[in-house]
N, C-alpha and C positions, 0 to 999 in steps of 0.2 A: 736339766731339760732346757735346752734353747728353742727361745718363742720361734713361732714359723714366720718365714721372709714373706713380706708384703709385697703383694705382686706391683709391678710397674703400672699396671690399669687401677688398681686400688687406691695406690699413691696419689695417682694424678686426679681420681674423684675426690680423696679426701683434702688435698691442697686445694681443689678449685672450690670445693664448699666451704673452706676456711675463709679464703679471698673472697667469695661471693657474699659471704655472711658479713665480712668486714668493710668491703668497699661497692658492694653492688654487682651487677652483671657488667657493665658498662666499661666501668674505671679499669678492672684488671686486663692487660693485655694478652694475647696468646704468650708472646715473651716470659709476660710474670707467670702465668701458669706452667709453663715448661721448667722455668728457673726454681719456681717455690717445690714441684714435684721431684725436682731433682735428677730427672732423665732428660735424655738427648732427645734433639728435635724429631731424630728420626724414628726413635722410641715411642714419643709423643704422637706421630703420625701413623704409626704403626697399629696406634689404638683408637684415634680419634681424628675425624678428617678437620673439625673445627671446634671451636669454643662453643658454637652453638651444639655442638653434640657433646659435648661433654654436660651442658646444663640440660639438655633432654634426658642424659643418662642419670641424672642426677634426680631429677623429677619422676622419670619412671621408676626407678628405684624406691623413692619416696613414697611413690601411690602404690605400690607393690607391697610396701610395708604395711600399709595402711589397710588392705584387703586382707 
């Protein structure tokens, strides 16, 4: 059985979490996030308008998990 494919959105969030944990929020650029996620700029912007939007989604997901 092959593992399910990870969506671009989930891959962006996973890589952003890793980059933010390693380097903080300010240091990684939007270009760093896009490169780490392996998606195109167009694919990134189709899912998130800004780097802050990625952080907001990560925080919301974390809080949802706590509730």
